[in-house]
C-alpha positions in Angstrom: -7.5 15.5 -31.3 -7.9 19.2 -29.6 -4.0 19.5 -29.6 -4.4 18.8 -33.3 -6.2 21.4 -34.3 -4.5 23.8 -32.3 -0.7 22.4 -34.0 -2.6 23.4 -37.6 -4.0 26.4 -36.7 -0.8 27.9 -35.3 1.2 27.0 -38.2 -1.4 28.1 -40.7 -2.1 31.3 -39.2 1.0 32.4 -38.3 2.3 31.6 -42.3 -1.3 33.4 -43.9 -0.1 36.6 -41.4 3.2 36.5 -43.0 1.9 36.1 -46.2 0.1 38.8 -45.8 2.7 41.0 -44.9 5.2 40.3 -47.5 2.1 40.9 -50.2 0.3 44.2 -48.7 3.2 46.0 -46.4 6.0 44.5 -48.8 8.0 43.3 -45.5 10.7 41.0 -47.5 11.6 39.5 -43.9 8.8 38.1 -42.3 8.9 34.6 -43.8 13.0 33.5 -43.2 12.2 34.7 -39.8 9.2 32.7 -39.4 11.6 29.4 -40.6 15.0 30.5 -38.9 12.6 30.7 -35.6 11.7 27.0 -36.0 14.8 26.0 -35.9 15.5 28.0 -33.0 12.8 27.4 -31.2 13.0 23.4 -32.1 16.3 23.9 -30.4 15.4 25.3 -27.4 13.0 22.8 -27.0 15.4 20.2 -27.2 17.7 22.0 -25.1 15.4 22.7 -22.4 13.9 19.4 -22.5 17.4 17.3 -21.7 18.4 19.1 -19.2 15.1 18.2 -17.7 16.5 14.5 -17.2 18.9 15.1 -14.1 15.9 16.6 -11.7 13.1 14.0 -12.9 15.9 11.4 -12.7 16.7 12.2 -9.1 12.7 12.6 -8.1 11.7 8.9 -9.7 14.9 7.3 -7.8 13.1 8.7 -4.6 9.9 8.1 -5.1 11.0 4.4 -6.3 12.5 4.0 -2.7 9.7 4.9 -0.7 7.0 2.6 -2.8 9.8 -0.3 -2.2 10.3 0.6 1.3 6.6 0.5 2.0 6.8 4.1 3.0 4.2 4.9 0.2 1.5 2.2 1.8 2.0 3.1 4.5 1.1 6.5 4.2 -1.7 5.6 1.6 -3.1 3.3 4.8 -2.3 6.8 7.0 -5.0 8.7 4.3 -7.6 5.6 4.0 -9.9 7.0 6.7 -9.9 10.7 4.3 -9.7 8.5 1.0 -12.4 5.5 2.2 -15.0 9.3 2.8 -14.0 11.0 -0.3 -14.0 7.2 -2.7 -17.3 5.1 -0.8 -17.3 2.8 -3.4 -14.2 1.4 -3.3 -13.8 -1.9 -0.3 -11.5 -1.6 2.4 -7.4 -2.6 1.7 -8.2 -2.5 -2.3 -5.4 -2.0 -4.2 -6.7 1.3 -5.6 -6.2 3.2 -2.5 -2.6 2.6 -2.8 -2.4 3.0 -6.5 -4.4 6.5 -6.1 -2.1 8.1 -3.1 1.0 7.3 -5.5 -0.5 9.2 -8.1 -1.4 12.1 -6.1 2.0 11.9 -4.5 3.5 12.4 -7.7 1.7 15.5 -8.9 2.0 17.2 -5.3 6.3 16.9 -5.9 5.8 17.9 -9.7 6.2 15.1 -11.3 3.0 15.3 -13.8 5.0 12.6 -16.2 5.5 10.4 -13.7 2.5 10.6 -12.5 0.9 9.0 -15.8 2.2 5.1 -15.4 0.6 4.8 -11.5 -2.7 7.1 -12.5 -3.2 4.6 -16.0 -3.2 1.1 -12.7 -5.7 3.2 -10.4 -8.0 4.0 -13.3 -7.2 -0.4 -14.5 -8.0 -1.2 -10.3 -10.8 0.8 -10.4 -11.9 -0.1 -13.9 -12.3 -3.4 -11.9 -15.0 -2.8 -9.6 -16.9 -0.9 -12.0 -20.4 -2.5 -12.9 -20.6 -0.7 -16.3 -17.5 -0.7 -17.8 -18.4 1.7 -20.4 -19.1 4.7 -18.0 -17.2 6.3 -15.7 -18.2 5.5 -12.2 -17.8 8.0 -9.3 -14.4 6.8 -8.1 -13.0 7.2 -11.0 -14.8 10.7 -11.2 -13.2 12.0 -7.9 -10.0 10.7 -8.9 -10.0 12.3 -12.3 -10.7 15.6 -11.1 -8.8 15.5 -8.1 -5.6 15.1 -10.2 -6.6 17.4 -12.9 -6.8 19.7 -10.1 -3.0 19.1 -9.5 -2.6 19.8 -5.7 1.7 20.8 -5.9 3.6 21.3 -3.0 6.8 20.7 -4.7 7.3 22.2 -8.4 10.1 19.8 -9.1 9.7 20.2 -12.7 8.9 24.2 -13.0 11.7 24.9 -10.9 14.2 22.9 -12.7 12.8 24.7 -16.1 13.6 27.8 -13.9 16.7 26.9 -13.0 17.8 26.1 -17.0 17.0 30.0 -18.1 19.3 30.9 -14.5 16.5 32.2 -12.7 17.8 34.1 -9.3 15.5 32.0 -7.5 14.1 29.0 -9.3 12.2 27.9 -5.9 10.5 31.6 -5.4 7.2 30.6 -6.9 6.8 27.4 -4.0 4.4 29.5 -2.1 1.9 31.2 -4.7 2.1 27.7 -6.7 0.8 25.7 -3.4 -1.9 28.4 -2.4 -3.5 27.5 -6.6 -2.8 24.3 -6.8 -5.0 24.3 -2.9 -7.8 26.8 -4.3 -8.0 24.7 -7.4 -8.3 21.0 -5.6 -11.3 23.3 -3.3 -13.1 23.9 -5.9 -12.8 20.3 -7.7 -13.3 18.5 -4.6 -16.5 20.7 -3.6 -17.5 20.2 -7.1 -17.4 16.2 -7.8 -18.7 16.0 -3.7 -22.1 17.7 -5.1 -22.7 15.8 -7.9 -21.8 12.4 -6.2 -23.9 14.3 -2.4 -20.8 13.0 -0.4 -21.2 15.3 2.9 -17.6 16.9 3.2 -19.0 17.6 7.2 -17.8 14.6 8.2 -15.2 14.4 10.8 -12.0 13.0 9.0 -12.8 15.1 5.8 -13.1 18.2 7.8 -10.2 17.3 9.7 -8.1 17.5 6.2 -9.9 20.5 5.2 -8.9 21.9 9.2 -4.8 21.1 8.2 -5.7 22.8 4.7 -6.5 26.1 6.0 -3.9 26.4 9.1 -1.6 25.6 6.3 -2.8 27.9 3.9 -3.4 31.1 7.4 0.1 29.7 8.7 1.9 30.5 5.8 0.1 33.8 5.3 0.8 34.5 9.1 4.8 34.0 8.2 4.7 36.1 5.0 3.3 39.2 7.0 4.7 42.3 6.7 7.5 41.2 4.3 8.7 42.7 2.0 9.6 41.1 -1.4 13.1 40.2 -0.9 12.6 39.2 2.6 9.6 36.9 1.2 11.8 35.2 -1.8 14.4 34.5 0.9 11.4 32.9 3.2 9.9 31.1 0.2 13.7 30.1 -0.9 14.5 28.4 2.8 11.2 27.0 3.0 11.8 25.2 0.0 14.7 23.8 0.6 13.8 22.8 4.0 11.0 20.7 2.5 12.9 19.1 -0.4 15.8 17.9 1.6 13.6 16.2 4.2 11.5 14.5 1.5 14.8 12.9 0.2 16.4 12.3 4.0 12.7 10.4 4.9 12.5 8.3 1.9 15.7 7.0 2.2 15.7 6.6 5.7 12.6 4.6 5.5 14.4 2.0 2.8 17.0 1.6 5.8 14.7 0.9 8.5 13.3 -1.5 6.0 17.4 -3.0 5.7 16.5 -1.5 1.7 19.1 -1.8 -0.9 18.5 2.0 -0.9 21.4 2.5 -3.6 19.7 0.2 -6.2 16.0 0.9 -5.5 17.5 4.3 -6.3 19.0 3.3 -9.8 15.9 1.0 -10.8 13.5 4.3 -10.6 15.8 6.8 -11.9 16.3 5.1 -14.9 12.7 5.8 -15.5 13.0 9.3 -14.8 15.8 9.5 -18.4 13.1 7.4 -20.4 10.8 10.3 -19.0 12.7 12.8 -20.3 13.0 11.6 -23.4 9.9 10.8 -24.4 8.7 14.3 -24.0 11.4 15.9 -26.2 9.3 15.5 -29.4 5.9 17.3 -27.9 8.2 20.0 -26.8 9.7 20.6 -30.1 6.2 20.4 -32.4 5.1 22.8 -29.6 7.8 25.1 -29.6 7.9 25.3 -33.8 4.7 26.4 -33.9 5.2 28.8 -31.0 7.7 30.2 -32.6 5.9 30.8 -36.1 3.1 32.0 -34.5 5.3 34.6 -32.8 8.0 35.6 -34.9 4.5 36.2 -38.0 3.3 39.1 -35.0 0.3 36.9 -34.6 0.9 36.2 -31.1 1.4 40.2 -30.6 -1.8 41.1 -32.8 -3.8 38.5 -30.0 -1.9 39.8 -26.7 -2.9 43.5 -28.1 -6.1 43.5 -28.6 -6.4 41.2 -25.3 -4.8 44.4 -23.5 -6.7 46.8 -24.7 -10.2 44.7 -23.9 -8.4 45.0 -20.2 -7.3 48.2 -19.6 -10.8 49.9 -21.5 -12.2 47.4 -18.1 -10.0 49.9 -16.3 -7.5 46.4 -15.0 -4.4 45.9 -15.1 -3.0 44.3 -18.4 0.5 42.8 -17.3 -1.3 39.2 -16.9 -1.8 39.1 -21.0 1.7 38.0 -21.6 1.4 34.5 -20.1 -2.0 34.5 -21.1 -1.7 31.2 -24.0 -0.4 29.0 -20.8 -3.7 29.4 -19.6 -5.0 28.6 -22.5 -3.0 25.7 -23.6 -3.1 24.5 -20.0 -6.6 22.2 -19.9 -5.1 20.9 -23.3 -2.4 19.8 -23.4 0.8 19.6 -20.9 3.8 19.6 -23.1 1.9 22.5 -25.1 1.5 24.9 -22.2 4.8 23.6 -21.0 6.2 25.2 -24.5 4.1 28.5 -23.6 5.9 28.5 -20.4 9.1 28.4 -21.8 7.9 30.9 -25.1 7.3 33.4 -22.3 10.8 32.6 -20.3 12.7 33.7 -24.1 10.5 36.4 -24.7 9.6 37.7 -21.1 12.5 36.6 -19.2 12.3 34.2 -16.5 11.9 36.7 -13.7 10.0 38.9 -15.5 6.0 39.1 -14.0 5.2 36.9 -16.8 7.2 34.7 -16.3 6.6 34.1 -12.6 2.5 34.3 -14.0 3.5 31.9 -16.9 5.2 29.4 -13.9 2.2 29.6 -11.9 -0.1 29.1 -14.3 1.7 26.2 -15.3 1.3 24.7 -12.2 -1.7 25.8 -11.3 -3.8 22.7 -12.8 -2.8 19.0 -14.5 -4.1 19.0 -18.6 -7.8 18.3 -18.3 -9.5 17.1 -21.7 -5.3 15.3 -22.3 -5.9 13.6 -18.5 -9.3 12.1 -19.5 -8.9 11.3 -22.7 -5.6 9.0 -21.6 -7.0 7.4 -19.0 -10.6 7.0 -19.8 -9.8 5.8 -22.9 -7.0 3.4 -21.1 -9.9 1.0 -19.9 -12.5 1.9 -22.6 -14.6 4.6 -21.2 -16.8 6.5 -23.7 -19.1 7.9 -21.1 -17.6 10.6 -19.2 -20.7 12.0 -17.3 -19.9 15.2 -15.8 -16.2 15.0 -15.2 -15.5 17.6 -18.2 -17.2 19.9 -16.3 -16.4 19.6 -13.0 -12.2 19.1 -14.9 -13.0 22.7 -15.7 -14.4 24.4 -12.9 -11.1 23.4 -11.2 -9.1 24.8 -14.4 -10.7 27.9 -14.0 -10.3 28.2 -10.3 -6.8 27.9 -10.7 -6.0 30.4 -13.4 -8.1 32.9 -11.3 -5.9 32.0 -8.1 -2.7 32.0 -9.9 -3.5 35.2 -11.4 -4.1 36.9 -8.0 -1.2 35.7 -5.9 1.2 36.1 -8.9 0.3 39.6 -8.8 0.3 39.7 -4.7 3.9 38.5 -4.8 4.9 39.9 -7.6 3.0 42.2 -9.0 
């Protein structure tokens, strides 16, 4: 519902600004430019989304191999000592744990659209053990906040979009995005734990948090003293090793189980095509509206006001160009994606704003959309404190995105 009002507002404000320019400034080109922008941005949305089909198809096929080979379930059992502490209401070996792990895994690979079907399945399984069918359980809230905080290890979709825009190195946002999503996930976990009085000072949880801290410190140690060019080479090499290693791990898990790996891949890959096609209308809708809003000059006016306010405070205002992505992200993923692509068009994919928009796009997931879809799918009407916790993680992710973008690209 929120996106509906935003979409209408973008068109309405854009047209009103254009009419004001025509009537009071005699700008006869304003309305024709806005009309041309709707067609241009609609074509851009279609081409870019269709270009994403190959990447989604590949990774959904790989994920299907892991599911059929049992690798995903084995990993879920491996992590069960931590999951059972974070989800104490879920009985041991309950199928919900496997679905939760699958959903988190898809999000870690940056396949937010692929994660949705698994997430809905997890919600149905959590609802089966929920004593109050119209009220969100503690396990549901923990699951959704961890989901919306968006921990991403390999941002596949974002790298694919950057590659489509001919970025010099599509993977250079890997480390900044990893660090950003770690911050948002830790804040989300801490906030929910405080509400649910979960003791995070337990052995298994401390080991997990220690591993995360070790990973972050190792990354900073590895890049310490590097100049920007060396840092980019390091990020590209590390990302390549992780992606290729993940693919081989999933393939050979199928080989070990004597699985027909090729057929499993094809079965999963078919879903990737349908997912890519299904998001075309959403990208076309939001990019057309953003095109009108920008062509009218309304977006520039908003950014100018923000820039003046930030500079008045004595801060660097380079981040203002990517603010629309941050504002849209909690509301709708396709809308934020459209804003990111619009930043690529206007500022360049390798500009600071282009990099920041990419990191903001992956910094968290779509809080309001996920809460509405996931809770709605099982008839939950009382969300309790889930919105507050989700927004806390969103704010942490946005602030971290700006900080790490200045650190790596500023």
